[in-house]
Structure formats: structure tokens, C-alpha cells
LUMLOFI-119320 format. One record per residue (C-alpha): residue number from 0; residue in one letter; x, y, z. Coordinates in steps of 0.2 Angstrom, whole numbers. Example, Ala and Ser with C-alpha at 12.3 -4.5 7.8 and 13.67 -1.06 7.14 Angstrom:
2
GUFI  tormi  minu      X      Y      Z
GUFI      0     A     62    -22     39
GUFI      1     S     68     -5     36
//
This chain:
145
GUFI  tormi  minu      X      Y      Z
GUFI      0     M      2    252     79
GUFI      1     K     13    239     87
GUFI      2     K     -2    231     96
GUFI      3     K    -11    230     79
GUFI      4     I      4    221     71
GUFI      5     L      6    209     86
GUFI      6     V    -13    205     86
GUFI      7     I    -13    202     67
GUFI      8     L      3    191     68
GUFI      9     L     -5    181     82
GUFI     10     I    -21    178     72
GUFI     11     I    -11    173     57
GUFI     12     I     -1    160     68
GUFI     13     L    -17    154     76
GUFI     14     L    -25    151     59
GUFI     15     L    -10    143     52
GUFI     16     S     -8    131     66
GUFI     17     L    -27    126     66
GUFI     18     S    -27    123     47
GUFI     19     S    -11    112     48
GUFI     20     C    -19    101     62
GUFI     21     K    -35     98     53
GUFI     22     I    -31     83     42
GUFI     23     K    -46     74     34
GUFI     24     N    -47     56     34
GUFI     25     K    -49     56     15
GUFI     26     D    -31     64     14
GUFI     27     I    -24     50     25
GUFI     28     N    -32     37     14
GUFI     29     E    -26     45     -2
GUFI     30     Y     -8     47      5
GUFI     31     S     -7     29     11
GUFI     32     W    -14     22     -5
GUFI     33     L     -4     34    -16
GUFI     34     S     12     28     -7
GUFI     35     I      9     10    -14
GUFI     36     N     -1     13    -30
GUFI     37     N      8      7    -45
GUFI     38     K     21     -1    -35
GUFI     39     L     28    -19    -34
GUFI     40     F     32    -26    -17
GUFI     41     S     41    -43    -15
GUFI     42     N     46    -56     -2
GUFI     43     Y     59    -68     -6
GUFI     44     D     60    -78     10
GUFI     45     T     55    -95      2
GUFI     46     F     58   -102    -15
GUFI     47     A     56    -90    -30
GUFI     48     G     46    -77    -19
GUFI     49     C     30    -68    -20
GUFI     50     G     24    -51    -24
GUFI     51     L     10    -38    -22
GUFI     52     F      7    -26    -36
GUFI     53     F     -5    -12    -31
GUFI     54     H    -15     -3    -44
GUFI     55     E    -32      5    -49
GUFI     56     H    -44     -2    -61
GUFI     57     N    -59      9    -65
GUFI     58     I    -55     19    -49
GUFI     59     Q    -56      3    -38
GUFI     60     P    -40      0    -29
GUFI     61     K    -34    -18    -32
GUFI     62     V    -19    -29    -29
GUFI     63     D    -12    -42    -40
GUFI     64     M     -5    -56    -29
GUFI     65     L     10    -65    -37
GUFI     66     I     19    -81    -34
GUFI     67     Y     36    -80    -44
GUFI     68     G     42    -96    -52
GUFI     69     S     59   -103    -58
GUFI     70     G     59   -102    -76
GUFI     71     V     44    -91    -77
GUFI     72     R     43    -74    -70
GUFI     73     I     25    -76    -63
GUFI     74     A     19    -94    -59
GUFI     75     L      2    -89    -51
GUFI     76     S     -7    -73    -49
GUFI     77     E    -24    -68    -42
GUFI     78     V    -32    -50    -42
GUFI     79     V    -43    -45    -27
GUFI     80     N    -50    -28    -22
GUFI     81     V    -42    -17     -9
GUFI     82     N    -52    -10      5
GUFI     83     I    -47      7     12
GUFI     84     N    -56     12     28
GUFI     85     E    -59     30     35
GUFI     86     K    -44     28     46
GUFI     87     G    -32     25     31
GUFI     88     T    -30      7     35
GUFI     89     I    -28     -4     19
GUFI     90     S    -33    -22     19
GUFI     91     F    -37    -36      6
GUFI     92     S    -44    -53      6
GUFI     93     G    -28    -63      1
GUFI     94     Q    -25    -75     15
GUFI     95     N    -30    -91      4
GUFI     96     F    -18    -85    -10
GUFI     97     L     -3    -81      2
GUFI     98     K     -6    -97     11
GUFI     99     K      0   -106     -5
GUFI    100     Y     16    -96     -3
GUFI    101     N     19    -98     15
GUFI    102     Q     10   -113     24
GUFI    103     Q     12   -104     41
GUFI    104     L     -1    -91     37
GUFI    105     K    -17    -94     46
GUFI    106     P    -33    -89     36
GUFI    107     N    -43    -76     46
GUFI    108     N    -51    -60     41
GUFI    109     D    -44    -48     28
GUFI    110     L    -25    -45     28
GUFI    111     E    -20    -28     34
GUFI    112     I     -5    -18     27
GUFI    113     I      6    -11     40
GUFI    114     F     18      2     34
GUFI    115     I     36      0     41
GUFI    116     D     44     13     31
GUFI    117     R     43     20     13
GUFI    118     K     50      5      5
GUFI    119     T     44     -9     17
GUFI    120     I     26    -16     21
GUFI    121     K     21    -30     33
GUFI    122     I      7    -41     30
GUFI    123     Y      3    -54     43
GUFI    124     N     21    -61     47
GUFI    125     L     28    -57     29
GUFI    126     I     39    -42     25
GUFI    127     F     38    -35      8
GUFI    128     T     50    -23      1
GUFI    129     L     49    -11    -14
GUFI    130     D     55    -21    -29
GUFI    131     S     62    -12    -44
GUFI    132     N     62    -28    -55
GUFI    133     K     58    -20    -71
GUFI    134     D     52    -35    -80
GUFI    135     I     39    -40    -68
GUFI    136     L     34    -22    -65
GUFI    137     Y     32    -18    -84
GUFI    138     E     22    -34    -86
GUFI    139     M     10    -30    -72
GUFI    140     I      8    -12    -78
GUFI    141     E      5    -18    -96
GUFI    142     K     -8    -31    -90
GUFI    143     N    -18    -18    -80
GUFI    144     K    -19     -4    -94
//
């Protein structure tokens, strides 16, 4: 009787450990995208700053790249598609836009998002932090409805 319980317990533990180790790439992709979707990240290193607002439009992941102005909330913006590969890497082609904000950026391939923590992402040499500026966030959500 004890052997049966022990064998059943070992089988359950084995099945649980195997199921928790198997994470599909789709799950990783969705987690990384869900962690930034409908969120605004900003960088205020120079002048008025710039921001990235991630969202979906017709199921396609997109990013609104924003350059903030003095006297206006958003002086310049551009929307581009976001690419999510099978490893969960998120990238977009925004180097020409961000070069207008930071002249030190060197145009190259797509810009890859590096997750530093839950509230911070890094793109090239720029650090963007989660921004709770309700005016800009509300404006971007309304624009993309």
C-alpha cells in the first residue's frame, strides 16, 4: 500500500515538473508583449524627452514613437510595426525617428528592446522608464481606439 502511494506520488511530481519546464515560445512572446502593451515608456535625458507607446491595432503590435515638446505634449510622432520573433525578442524599425531625438544614435538594423526590469526597458543606449503621465497616456489610448 505504501509503495503504491509512493509510486503515485513520484509520478505526480514527475509530471508536474515536466509540465512546468515546457514553456512554449508563444507564451514567452505573449508575456513579453503583454508586459509593455498599452504602456507608455519615456526618456527625459535631453530637452523635453521622448516616449514609446506600445499598443495593438487590428491585432498587429505597434509602437507610437513620440518626441515631447515644450508648450505641446507631443511635438512629433510616428507609428511603426513591432516585430516579435519566436524567442520573444521585440524589435521595431525606429532608428531614423529616434536619431532626431538623440544624435548619437547610429542607424542600423531594427532596434531591439532589452527588458531591464518591470518598469525599465533599454533601446540602443537609451533607457526608457514606465511613465504614468496621464495626459499623454490618455491621448495615445484615445488616438488608437
